[in-house]
C-alpha positions as CSV (number, residue, x, y, z in Angstrom):
1,X,0.1,-0.2,0.0
2,X,1.1,3.6,-0.6
3,X,1.4,5.6,2.5
4,X,2.0,9.5,3.0
5,X,4.8,10.0,6.0
6,X,5.3,13.4,7.1
7,X,7.8,14.7,9.7
8,X,6.8,16.4,13.0
9,X,6.4,19.7,11.3
10,X,3.8,18.6,9.0
11,X,5.9,18.9,6.0
12,X,5.7,15.5,3.3
13,X,9.0,13.5,3.8
14,X,10.1,12.4,0.2
15,X,13.7,10.9,1.1
16,X,12.9,7.6,3.7
17,X,13.9,4.0,3.9
18,X,11.0,1.5,4.8
19,X,12.7,-1.7,7.1
20,X,9.3,-4.4,7.5
21,X,9.6,-7.3,9.7
22,X,7.9,-9.6,8.0
23,X,6.7,-12.5,10.1
24,X,6.2,-11.4,13.8
25,X,5.3,-15.1,14.8
26,X,7.8,-15.0,17.1
27,X,7.1,-12.2,18.9
28,X,5.6,-11.4,22.5
29,X,1.7,-11.7,22.0
30,X,1.7,-9.1,24.5
31,X,3.9,-7.0,22.3
32,X,2.6,-3.1,22.3
33,X,2.7,-3.0,18.3
34,X,-0.3,-5.9,18.5
35,X,-2.4,-3.9,21.1
36,X,-1.5,-0.3,19.8
37,X,-2.9,-1.7,15.9
38,X,-5.2,-4.3,17.3
39,X,-3.8,-7.2,15.6
40,X,-2.7,-10.5,17.1
41,X,0.7,-12.3,16.8
42,X,1.2,-13.0,13.5
43,X,-1.4,-11.2,11.8
44,X,0.5,-8.3,10.3
45,X,3.5,-7.2,9.3
46,X,5.7,-4.3,11.0
47,X,7.5,-1.3,9.7
48,X,9.3,1.5,10.9
49,X,10.2,4.6,8.3
50,X,14.1,5.0,8.2
51,X,15.2,8.6,7.5
52,X,18.1,11.1,7.0
53,X,20.1,11.2,9.8
54,X,18.6,8.4,11.5
55,X,20.5,5.2,12.3
56,X,19.9,1.7,13.1
57,X,21.7,-1.0,15.0
58,X,21.4,-4.5,13.4
59,X,22.7,-8.0,14.3
60,X,24.1,-10.4,11.6
61,X,22.6,-13.9,12.1
């Protein structure tokens, strides 16, 4: 689906990277994300938008 993303000042963001968790079956069933979005464990993909000057920590499996 298409998503419009805006920064905290209400300006449209046009340069970002989306990182998604495609399989949420291993997450805790009580995770805040599921409660906030009204879904259950494994029903949805969860995505983050990473903007310019942001960074993420990642581990190699």
